[in-house]
ROTI-280682 format. One record per residue: x, y, z of N, C-alpha, C in turn. Coordinates in pm, whole numbers, plus 50000, padded with zeros to 5 digits. Layout:
XYZXYZXYZ;...
END
This chain:
503124928150296502744917250207501194918250190;500784920550063499324921450031498884908149978;497964901950056497494888250013496134889249931;495404900049951494064900949890494104906749753;495064901649675495184905049529495264892349452;495134894649314495194882949231496634876249238;497614885249264498994880949271499604885149408;500224876449489500764880949614501794892549586;501714903149663502454914949631503204920649760;504394923549743505194930849849505254945349802;504744954349885504794968649856505904974949937;506764983449876507864989749937507615004949911;507345012050022507105026950015508475034150016;509445029050088510715035750090511775025950141;512945026650080514045017450117514255005350029;514764994350093515334983650014514524971150046;514514961949948514024948149970514784939549872;515044926949914515644916849825514834904449848;514454897749735513614886149747514224875049665;514084862749705514494850949637513184842949612;512694843449488511334837849456511554823749401;510924814549454510984800749401509574794649413;508694799749325507284795349330506994786249225;506214775349261505714765949167504274769549117;503724779749178502364783249144502334797849100;501724806449174501534820549126502864828249142;503104837949057504284846849073504164855049199;505254861649231505314871549338505644885149277;504934895149327505224909149279505994916949386;506914925049347507534933949436507374948049370;506744957549445506334970449381506784982049466;507334992149403507495005449465506345014449410;506495027149452505345035849408505285038549262;506415036849189506465039749042506725027648958;507355016949009507725006248929507974993649014;507944982348952508224969849022508564958548927;508484945948985508874934848895508124923048957;507804912448872507174900148924507924888448854;507934877248928508604865748872508164852948952;508304841248898508224828848966509514822949013;510584825648942511844820548969512944831548948;513274838849046514224849249031514704854849159;515864861549169516344869449282516294883849231;515564892449311515274905949271515674915149381;516124927449350516384937949446515684950449402;514944957049495514264969549461514674979549568;514884992249525515125004049608514315015249563;513615022349656512845033349616513145045049716;513125056849668513235068549743512335079549685;512495091649738511585102549687511815106649543;512915102549483513295106149352512865095649242;513135083049281512915072249177512855058949232;512455049249151512495035249183513505028549102;514325019149165515305011349095515104997349119;515254989349009515074974649017516194967448953;516744957749023517884949648979517394934948965;517394929548841517104915148829518414907848837;518704902448957519984896048981520074883448909;519034875148918519034862548843517604858848813;517364852248692516084847248657515294856948577;514314850648495513434859548416512364866148504;511974877548459510874885248525510044893448430;509134900148489508264909948410508254922848482;508674933848410508704947148465507364952248475;506994959248588505664965248611505814980248631;504904987748584504885002348612503635006448676;503695017248753502545022348833502185035848779;500895037748751500405050948710498965051848758;498575062748818497215065648856496575053948939;497375049349035496915038949121496555025849057;497305022848945497125011048872498475004848835;498564991748834499764984748797499644978848652;500584982248571500604978148427501804969548406;501564959148319502624950148280503434955248174;504814954348189505734959848089506574948848022;507774951747991508594942347916509164931148007;509604919747937510264909848013511674912748046;512154908748158513484912248206514404899648198;515704902548203516694891848197517684893748310;518444883448335519454883148444520434894848428;520654901648539521664913248551521084926548489;519894927348444519424939648390519064948548509;519164962048493518864971648591517914982248529;516954987248612515924995748566515745006948661;515575019148609515325031148685514155038448632;513225042748724512075051148678511825062948765;511785074448716511415087148788510045090848755;509195091948849507795095748839507135088948724;506625097248623505895091548511506675090048379;507965090848396508865088948280508895074148249;509445071348128509575056948088510715050748164;510605038648202511735031148271513085031248182;514175034148240515415033748168516105020848205;516565012948100517155000548111518695001448098;519354994148186520834993948174521314978848189;522364975348127522834961448122523334956748253;523614966048351524114961148478523804972448579;523734969648706523324979648807524294991648811;523715003848837524585015548842525435015148958;526585022248945527565022049059527085027349191;526225037849177525755044249304524725034249369;523975026949284523045017149333523765006049423;524915001149367525694991249431526304996849554;526785009349553527425015649668526495017349781;525235020349750524255023049862523585010149907;523684999149837522994986449863523524981449999;522574977850090523044971250217523994959350191;525064959250263526114948950247525564934350249;524614930850338524144916850332523454913550197;522944924150127522194921749994523194917649891;524444918749904525444914949806525724899649798;525214893049910525424878449915524024872149889;524024858349855522774852049845522014851849972;520674852049971519864851650087519934837750142;520114836650281520254823050342518944815350322;519124802450298517874793850278517294790250415;515934789650417515244785050534515774792350663;515944805250647516484812550767515544812150883;514254813250860513274814250971513244801251053;513504789350979513484776351040514694774951133;515654782951121516974781451193516934789951322;515904798351341515834806151457515654797351580;516384800851692516354792951813514984793051880;514304804751875512944805451939512114815451870;510814815051882509944824551815509954837351909;509894848251837509814861651902508344866351911;507844867652029506534872852041506484887952040;505624893651965505574908851968505074913452099;505604925652142505224932152268504564945152234;503434948052291502824960852268503514971652344;503944982652267504604993852322503635005052349;502865008452251501745018852267500885017552148;499775025752147498945026452030499695035751925;499345032451797500025040951690499445054551688;500285064351653499755077751633499735080451481;499295091851434499075094351303500425094151218;501435099951279502725099151211503255085551185;502865076151276503345062451255502725056151130;501525058751097500785052150988500505062150871;500985073750873500625083750770500975078150633;502175072450615502515068050477501585056350432;501105048450526500165038050487498875043150453;498275052150539496945057550505496855064950385;497955072050341497985080850221498705073850104;498995061250108499605055249988498495053149885;498895048149757497895047049651496595039649695;495455044749651494155039349700493995024949680;494565019449572494385005049546495204996049643;496045002349722496894995049821496334995649959;495435005649985495155008550125493695003150176;493254993350108491964986250149492224981450289;491214980450369491284974650505491794983750614;492304995750582492835004550681491765011650763;490485013450708489495018650788489035009450897;488924996750870488654987250975489774986651074;490984987251021492154985551112492364996551204;492175009051158492565021251242491415029151286;490135025051261488975032551298488905034451443;489305025751529489215027051670490135038551720;491205041651645492115052551681491515065451679;490335067051612489655079751607489155083851739;489105075151840488735078851974489805088052043;491035087851981492115097152029491955110351957;491635121352034491455134151967492635138851878;493845135851920495035139351833494975131651702;494655119151703494625111251581493445116251498;492305118751550491175123951487491465137251418;492125145951488492445159151434493475158551316;494435150051329495405147951220494705141851094;493825132851113493115127151005492305137150935;491565145151022490725155650960491525166650883;492635170150934493515180250878493965175850735;494315162150723494835157750594493755150250514;492505153850529491365146550467491495145950318;492065156850258492115155750104493055144350053;493945139150135494745127350106494135114450118;493005114050199492345101250220490825103650230;490165108650123488795112250131487825101950169;488235088850157487305078050190487025078150337;487795085750418487585086350561486555097050594;486145105450509485365117050545484025113050626;483295103250563482015099750622482305091850746;483455087050774483815079950896483975090051011;484675101050979484875111251078483735120751093;482935122950984481745131050984480625124350925;479965115251005478835107350947477705116550901;477165113950787476005121750743474865119450834;473865129250840472715126650924471875116350869;471075108850947470285097850895469255103050805;468875096450708467865100950603466485102650679;465765113150630464325114750694463455104450647;462735098050743461855087350716460465091650737;459505089850640458085092050657457465081050738;456995084750858456405074750946454815076050931;454145065850893452585066450884452085070551024;451115078751016450425082951149449745071451207;449865071351348449165060551423447675063351446;446965055351514445505057251527445125069051614;446065073451695445765084851785446435098151737;447045097651617447685110551567446685120051535;446985132851548446025144151514445775143751359;444595148251323444285148451174445255157651099;445725153750982446535162450901445755172250825;446355183450800445675194450729446515198250608;445825203250508446535207450392446945222950389;446565228950510446905242950515448435245250520;448815254950444450295258150432450625270250522;449615278450560449845290050640449135288750768;449275299650855448595299550984447065300350968;446225294551049444815295551041444325309951056;443205313950988442645326951001441645327251104;
END
């Protein structure tokens, strides 16, 4: 969930998400790498894999969004039961109902309405337990996702550069995250002219050795 944007945004890099949006204020965006949708009052399903992004507007009006060159663009208005597919930079394809293979692959719980106030019904809060520090493969997809989505990661993962294996992996894949270059390889400090003190030797304009 990305909060530091004009519109609250859920980013899905791979797999499925289903949302039931009931906002009285700002809309919510759900985005894959190629396409997404936003709404204030809708139930939406998004699936993304290496080939394409697929969006199903189950109920409610929405606005289709497309992704190109690390920018999100507003597209057409959507209607209940419409289904959209987009491969890379092609135009989104609209269908009046979800494709059969999309429904077949959909997680079974997604075929039912999302339970209301599910978190309030949990018996107790689950506290996270530290297992280990993340390695590069754990966060590779985050660090290398579109640049407008990866703000804050330098602050978050900079301490992991103390691990030689993490440092080496970051350095090897530097072309995918060039903003890390000066973090791994800080430039030398700029040369500063320091005015001579009262006991400094006299300066000379000679450019060669004395004769």
